[in-house]
N, C-alpha and C positions, 0 to 999 in steps of 0.2 A: 404166495407170502413174499414180501417186499425184503430185498436183501439190504442189510444196516451197512452204509458207506461209512466206516469209521474214520478213515482217513480224512474226509472231507467234512467231519462233523466238529463244529465248534467247541463243543464239549467231549471231544474224543478223550481227552486224559482221565476227565471225571469218570466217564462211562467205564473205561478200562480200569481205573483203580476202585469202582464198584465191583467188577468182576473179581479181580484178584481178591479183594476183601472177602467176598462172598465165600469163594473157594479157601481161603485161609480158615475161616469159621466153620465152615462144612467139616473140616477134617479135625477143628479144635475142640468144637464143643462136645461132640460124643467122647473123646479123650478125657475131656475134664470130668465130666460127669460118670466116668467108668463104664460107658457104654460100650467101649472098646476092651476086651481083654489084653492087658499089657503085663501081666504078672510073670510072663515068662522070661523077660528081660533080666537075666542074671550073670554073673561073671564069678568063676569061683566061690559059687555059694553067697556072694554079695549081692544083696536087693539093689538095684539102680535106680535114680530118680525116674522112673519110667515116662511120667509125663512130659518131662524135659528131653528125654531121649527121643520120644516120638516127634515132638515139635522140632526139635534141633537136627536130626537126622533124617526123618521122613518127611514131615509136613512142609518145613522151612525150602529144602531142596526142591520138592515136587513144586511148591508155588513158583519158585525161581525157574524152573523148566519150563512150566506152562507159561509164565509170562514171556520169556525168550521165545518159545516155539509158536506161541499164539500173536505176539504182539511185538517185541522188540526184533526179531528176524524179518516181520513184515515192515519194519520202518513206522509201526503205530506209535511206538513208545519208545524213548530212550532211557537207559538206565538211570541217568542224571535226573530224570523226572520223577523217580520213586526213591529219592535218597542216596544214591550211590554216586556221590560226586565228591569234589574237594570241597565244597561249601561256597556261599554267595561271594566272600572275599579272599579266599585261599584256604588251604589246608593249615597254616600256622593259626590264622583267625578261628578256624573251627574246632580245633585241637583245644585251643586256648580257652574258648567258651565251655567246652566239655570238662576241662580240668577246673576251670571256674566253679561251675555247677556241681561237679563232684566234690569239690572241697566245701563248698556252702552245705551241701547234703551230708556230708562226713561230720561236719562240726556240729550240724543239728542233731544228727543220730547219736554222736558221743555223749550230748549232755542231756539228752531226753529219754535214752534206753539204759537198760540194765547190760552189762557186757559180762561175759565168762569165757574162759580160753576154752578154744575149740578143741576137741578131742575126738579121735575116731572118724572115720570116712573122710579126711581131710580132702584127699583127690577128688572123691565125687561130688564132694559139697562145693569143692572149688567150681568143677566144670559145671554144676548146676547154676551156681548163684553168679559165677564170674566169667563165665564163657557163653553157655547156653542162652540165658535169660536176656544179656544185654543185646544179644544179636535179634534172635526172633522176636523177643517182647517189642524192641524198638520199632522193629520193621512193621509189626502188626499196628501197635498203638500209635506211635509217632508218626512215622511215615504214612502209612495207609489210611488209618482212621482219622487221625488230625487232618491230612489233605484232603480227603473225602467231605468231611463237613466244611473246611475252608473253601472247597471250591462250590458246595451248595449254597454258602452265604453269598459268593461273588455272583452266583447265578441269580439269587434272590435280589441282591443288589441291582444288578443289570436290568432286571425286568421291572423293576419298581421305579426307575427315573426319578431318583432321589436328588436332592440339593446336596452340594459338597458336605455341608454342615450335617443334615440328616444321614448322609453316608458315611461319615466318620463316627457319629454316635452309635449307629446301627452296627458298624464293624467292631466296636469296642463290646457292645453287649453280646453280639455272636461269639466274638473269641473269648469273652469270660465264660459265657455258658458252654461253649466248646471245651474249653480246658477243664473246667469243673466237672461236667458230665462225663467226661473221658479218663479223668483222675479218679473220680468215684468208682465207675467201671474197673479200673485197673486195680484198685486197692481192694476192692470185694471178690475180683478175681485170686487174690492170695489169700484164701482161706480166711475171710472175714476183714473187716474194715480196719486198718491201722494208719495212725496218723501220721508216721513217718513215711509209709509207702504213699499215703495221699500227697504228703507235700514233695515227696521224689518227682511222682507222676506230674505235678504242676511245674517243679523245675526243669524236667526233662522236656515237656512241652514247650517252655519258655526258651529252652537251648535249642531245640530243633528250629521254633520259628525263628530265631536270629541266624541261623546258619543254613538251614534247608539240606542238611546232610547227616545222615544216619551215624555218621560219625561221632560227631558231638554228644548226642544224647546216651550212645553206647558207652563213651568214656565216662560220663557222669553215672550210667547205671552201673559200670564195673566198679567206680570208686565206691560208691553208695553200698552196694553189696558186700565189697571187701572189708568195710567198716562193720557193717550191720552182721555180717556173717561170722565174724569174729577173727578175720585171717590178719588184720591189721594188729592186734592185741597177741596173735600167736606169733608173729614176726618180731614185735617188740620184746617179748618174751625171753627171745633168744640174744636180744643186744646187751 
């Protein structure tokens, strides 16, 4: 069997991202469909958000460890190539995009959904919605999957030998389809299709596209969930 030379492969990053994405989904899908018994995770008789615990404390660190040992340590991939960077134009620009996306999404949620004051399990809900989800979900959907489909697009365009105008039109069509498909999948992964989750996913993809850093969509995700989860109204109730 011929050994694959990733270091000299022009599609090195695409191949590696496909590997990492596959590993992530292999551990995520069984837990999502309750094929892995996670009900034993309790603290002081409090049932924790076991799926989020599994993803944040087990799957996400495991994927990062495999990524480091198999690719980063061997100089086949850098952390910056998979979103762990300051962004294309620096950290200030990246944070600004994240805040802007979060504020826009927060306003949308405020005027399109019903709000109730958060009661009980506040710390656990905060962990689930504002810490765990903004990190591992953004890494999987925005960094890995968006980048993977984007690289497939570039490979398709390169092999098609298009004119500049045809290439531009093709990119627009591809990007539109990529964002729509991934946003639908993201929304469906959240217990049914929700319009605000769908619009959030679109916003998060746009923010990541502009910055190429996981920081920006993670900030957008945090703000969005801070509002939708009722934490904003809880804070305001004390003012």
